[in-house]
N, C-alpha and C positions, 0 to 999 in steps of 0.2 A: 788193254781193254778186251774182255772176252767177246767172242762173236758166236752167233748161232748159225750153223750151216745145216741145211736140209735139202733133200731132193726137190727140185722145182723152185728153189729160192730165187733164181734169176728171173723166172717167169713172173712170180709174185711181185718181185721188186720192180719189174718193168711193165706190169699190167696197166698202169695208169696211162702209159703212152699209147695203148691201143684204144682207149676210150675217147671218143670224139667230143669236142666241145658242143654244147647245146645252147640254143637261144632261150633266154628266159622270157616266158610269156605269162604274166600274171592273169589269174582268173577272177574277173569281177564278181561272178556268182558266188565265190567262196570268200570274198573279202568282207571284213566287218564294217567297212564304210563304203559310201558311194564313190569316193575319190580313190582310185587305185594309183599308188605311186611306188616306184622302185627306190625312192629316197627315204622311205619309212622303215620301221622294223619289219622283217619278213619271217614268215614261217613257210618252209619249203618241205613238201612231203614227197618222198621218193627215194631212189637209190642214193646212198651216201656219195659215192664217187661221181655219179652223174650230176648230182646237185652241186658239189664243189666245183666241178669242171664248168658248170653253167655260170657260177658266180665269178669265176676267175677273170674272164675278159673285161667285165664291167667294174668289178670291185677290187681289183688287185691293189693292195696297199691301203684299202679303206675299211676293211672288216676288222672289228675289234674282238668279237666273240663268235665262235661257232659251237653250238651245242648239238650233239648227235645223240638222240634218244632211240633206243631199241626196245620199245615197249608196245603196248597195245595201241592200235590206231585210235586217235582221239576224236576224229570227226567223221 
């Protein structure tokens, strides 16, 4: 199998280890309903790696789909 080698590859490959886990705190003021629940569908806005590291402790093995959109800010 072909491999891609470049200067700094080790740093890029291990960068996720340097990013700390974050606590997930939903914002009621941005919710579409009065009842904020971490058990419903979620839209998370922020840095991709930080968002995924936030989900990991609570949702490991429970997430079916992650969609990462890099477009204009919607809200």
